[in-house]
C-alpha positions as CSV (number, residue, x, y, z in Angstrom):
1,M,-14.9,-61.2,60.0
2,A,-12.9,-60.4,63.2
3,S,-14.2,-61.4,66.6
4,R,-12.9,-60.8,70.0
5,T,-11.5,-63.5,72.4
6,R,-10.6,-63.2,76.0
7,V,-7.2,-64.4,77.0
8,W,-6.0,-64.9,80.6
9,N,-2.4,-63.8,81.2
10,P,-0.1,-64.8,84.1
11,E,-0.9,-61.5,85.9
12,R,-4.6,-62.4,86.0
13,I,-5.6,-59.4,83.9
14,I,-8.1,-60.0,81.1
15,L,-6.9,-58.8,77.7
16,I,-9.4,-58.6,75.0
17,Q,-7.7,-59.4,71.7
18,P,-9.2,-59.4,68.2
19,S,-8.9,-62.8,66.5
20,V,-8.1,-62.5,62.8
21,D,-9.4,-64.9,60.2
22,A,-6.3,-65.8,58.2
23,S,-8.4,-66.1,55.0
24,A,-9.4,-62.4,55.4
25,A,-5.7,-61.2,55.6
26,T,-4.5,-59.0,52.8
27,L,-1.7,-60.4,50.5
28,G,1.7,-59.6,52.0
29,Q,0.4,-58.6,55.4
30,R,0.7,-60.6,58.6
31,P,-2.1,-60.6,61.1
32,P,-1.3,-58.4,64.0
33,T,0.2,-59.9,67.1
34,Y,-0.7,-58.9,70.6
35,S,1.2,-59.1,73.9
36,S,0.0,-61.4,76.6
37,T,1.5,-59.6,79.5
38,L,1.5,-55.9,80.6
39,K,5.3,-55.9,80.6
40,E,5.3,-57.0,77.0
41,L,2.6,-54.5,76.2
42,F,4.6,-51.5,77.5
43,Q,7.7,-52.7,75.7
44,T,6.0,-52.8,72.4
45,R,7.4,-50.2,69.9
46,N,3.9,-49.1,68.8
47,L,3.0,-47.8,72.2
48,T,5.5,-45.0,72.6
49,H,3.0,-42.1,72.8
50,H,3.4,-42.0,76.6
51,R,7.0,-41.0,76.1
52,L,6.5,-38.4,73.4
53,M,4.3,-36.0,75.4
54,P,5.4,-35.9,79.0
55,Q,4.0,-32.4,79.7
56,S,0.4,-31.1,80.0
57,L,-0.8,-28.4,77.7
58,A,-3.8,-26.1,78.0
59,K,-5.1,-22.9,76.4
60,I,-8.2,-21.8,78.2
61,L,-9.4,-18.3,77.4
62,V,-11.5,-16.6,80.1
63,H,-13.3,-13.2,80.3
64,T,-13.4,-12.1,83.9
65,V,-15.5,-9.1,85.3
66,F,-15.7,-7.8,88.8
67,S,-16.7,-4.5,90.5
68,T,-15.5,-2.2,93.2
69,K,-17.4,-2.7,96.5
70,D,-20.9,-1.1,96.4
71,R,-20.0,0.0,92.8
72,R,-18.2,3.0,94.2
73,P,-16.3,4.9,91.5
74,F,-12.8,4.5,93.1
75,L,-11.1,4.3,89.7
76,R,-12.1,7.6,88.1
77,D,-8.5,8.8,87.6
78,K,-7.6,7.5,84.1
79,S,-3.9,7.4,84.8
80,L,-4.4,5.4,88.0
81,R,-6.8,3.1,86.1
82,G,-4.2,2.5,83.4
83,E,-1.6,1.8,86.1
84,L,-4.0,-0.6,87.8
85,H,-4.7,-2.4,84.5
86,R,-0.9,-3.0,84.0
87,Y,-0.6,-4.1,87.6
88,L,-3.5,-6.6,87.1
89,G,-1.7,-7.9,84.0
90,G,1.5,-8.4,86.1
91,I,-0.4,-10.4,88.8
92,L,-1.9,-12.6,86.0
93,A,1.5,-13.2,84.4
94,H,2.9,-14.1,87.8
95,H,0.3,-16.9,88.1
96,D,1.1,-18.1,84.5
97,C,-2.2,-16.6,83.2
98,Q,-1.3,-14.6,80.1
99,P,-3.2,-11.2,80.1
100,L,-4.6,-10.4,76.7
101,I,-6.7,-7.4,77.4
102,V,-7.3,-5.6,80.7
103,G,-9.7,-2.7,80.8
104,G,-12.6,-1.1,82.6
105,V,-14.1,2.1,84.0
106,A,-14.4,3.8,87.4
107,D,-16.3,1.0,89.1
108,H,-15.3,-2.3,87.5
109,V,-12.7,-4.1,85.4
110,H,-12.8,-6.6,82.5
111,I,-10.0,-9.0,82.0
112,L,-9.4,-11.3,79.0
113,S,-6.7,-13.8,79.8
114,T,-5.6,-17.4,79.6
115,L,-6.2,-19.6,82.6
116,S,-3.1,-21.5,83.5
117,R,-3.4,-25.3,83.6
118,T,-2.2,-25.2,87.2
119,C,-4.5,-22.4,88.4
120,E,-8.2,-22.7,89.3
121,A,-10.4,-19.9,88.1
122,S,-11.5,-18.9,91.7
123,E,-7.9,-18.9,92.9
124,M,-6.8,-16.6,89.9
125,V,-9.6,-14.1,90.7
126,K,-8.9,-14.2,94.4
127,E,-5.2,-13.4,93.9
128,V,-5.9,-10.7,91.3
129,K,-8.4,-9.0,93.6
130,R,-6.2,-9.4,96.8
131,G,-3.0,-8.2,95.2
132,S,-4.6,-5.2,93.4
133,S,-6.5,-4.2,96.5
134,L,-3.4,-4.1,98.6
135,W,-1.6,-2.2,95.9
136,L,-4.3,0.4,95.4
137,K,-4.6,1.2,99.1
138,T,-1.0,2.4,99.0
139,K,-1.5,4.7,96.1
140,T,-3.4,7.6,97.7
141,P,-5.0,8.3,101.1
142,G,-8.4,8.5,99.3
143,L,-8.1,4.8,98.4
144,R,-7.6,3.5,102.0
145,D,-11.2,2.2,102.0
146,F,-10.8,0.5,98.6
147,A,-12.3,-3.0,98.2
148,W,-13.5,-5.2,95.4
149,Q,-17.0,-6.8,95.6
150,N,-17.1,-10.3,96.8
151,G,-18.5,-11.8,93.6
152,Y,-17.3,-11.9,90.0
153,G,-18.2,-13.2,86.6
154,I,-15.9,-15.5,84.7
155,F,-16.7,-17.0,81.3
156,S,-14.7,-19.3,79.1
157,I,-14.6,-18.2,75.5
158,G,-13.3,-19.7,72.2
159,S,-10.4,-18.2,70.3
160,S,-12.8,-17.1,67.6
161,Q,-14.6,-14.9,70.2
162,V,-11.5,-12.9,71.1
163,S,-12.1,-10.1,68.5
164,S,-15.7,-9.6,69.8
165,R,-14.3,-9.4,73.3
166,E,-11.8,-6.8,72.1
167,K,-14.6,-4.7,70.8
168,L,-16.5,-5.1,74.0
169,H,-13.5,-4.0,76.0
170,R,-13.1,-0.9,73.8
171,R,-16.7,0.0,74.3
172,T,-16.7,-0.5,78.0
173,G,-15.1,2.9,78.7
174,E,-17.9,4.6,76.7
175,T,-20.9,2.9,78.3
176,S,-23.3,5.1,80.3
177,P,-23.5,4.8,84.1
178,K,-27.1,3.4,83.7
179,D,-25.7,0.4,81.7
180,H,-25.3,-1.9,84.7
181,I,-22.6,-4.6,84.9
182,S,-25.3,-7.2,85.6
183,G,-26.9,-6.4,82.2
184,R,-23.5,-6.7,80.5
185,I,-22.8,-10.0,82.2
186,S,-26.2,-11.3,81.0
187,R,-25.4,-10.2,77.4
188,I,-21.9,-11.8,77.6
189,S,-23.3,-15.1,78.9
190,K,-25.9,-15.2,76.1
191,T,-23.1,-15.0,73.4
192,L,-21.2,-18.0,74.8
């Protein structure tokens, strides 16, 4: 049976090493050897994993929802809304957040995207709202007062939930005005 022994090394760092009972070794195999210093430890061929993956990887899917200020139906014009959705996708891509689905109706938008490993959720929403608000104000004189609400909903989802989000985004344009966004957010959060 293997037990652990503490060994002091010259750098005064405690290394815990398993001690191997020679009688328990399998025929033809040597008991493992362990380095006694950190320098030897990092020079060991078995510990090359830190050199094989120098980058950071992430795939975080998020469903984001936010409304126009006071739920005013600024986005009634379907062609303007389509242009806005493409513009929102461009802002997301600029921040390394891949847009998967961008949709919505006259008073709110839904965004299904990835969240970049270098971007915080709040920063992503802030930049999307800021950039799109500035852009919308230049489109027509009737949008000079345009603003997004202060709050938002953002939910992480698994890749298996993407198809249900696609269905939700397709239905969003057909919901009745009485179907409030807060109710939809409540339903979304219950499915997570």
